[in-house]
N, C-alpha and C positions, 0 to 999 in steps of 0.2 A: 504496499499502500505506498511504502512513504517514497517507493519508487515512482509511480504515480501520481504522487505530491511535486517532488522534484522536478522532474519531466514539465509540468508544467508551470513549476514557482521559477525554476533557472535553469529551461532549458542548454544552457554549456555549459553543465557538471554529466561528465561522462556515468549512465548507469550502465551499470545496474550499478547502483551502491556499493562500497566494501557487505560485508556479512558477518566480519572479524576484526578486531581491532589487537593492535601487535605496540602498541606506545604505550606508554608508560599510563598507572596508573595512577588519578590523584583522591583526598579523598578530600571532601570538601566541608567549609566548614557552619555549620548548622549552626551553631550556638545565636547569627542574628533575627536567625528564622526565628525559631523556638524563643526565642527571646518578646519579639515579634505579637506569636500566634499567645503570648502566652498575655500581653498585656491586651489584644485585644479581650479575650474573652476572663478577664478578671473581674467581672463583675458578676457572672454567669452562676449559678449556683449552683455546685457540685452533689447529688445526691448521695448521703453517707454519713461515716462518723463525718465531725464539727474539722474541717480543714484551719489550718495554721495558715498567717498571712507572711507574706517575707519579711514582714517588721517586726512581726517574731522572735522569729529568728536570731 
């Protein structure tokens, strides 16, 4: 499916696209993403036992 999308969006890209990656693997830093999610849902109640706030730590 991705080959079809690339063919329409970027016709100069050679197809088929590679099916395997031989390059290096890098680990993403998801801390900013996690912090954003925590802030976005900070006012949503969580069912279950009472939750501590970050200020209580």
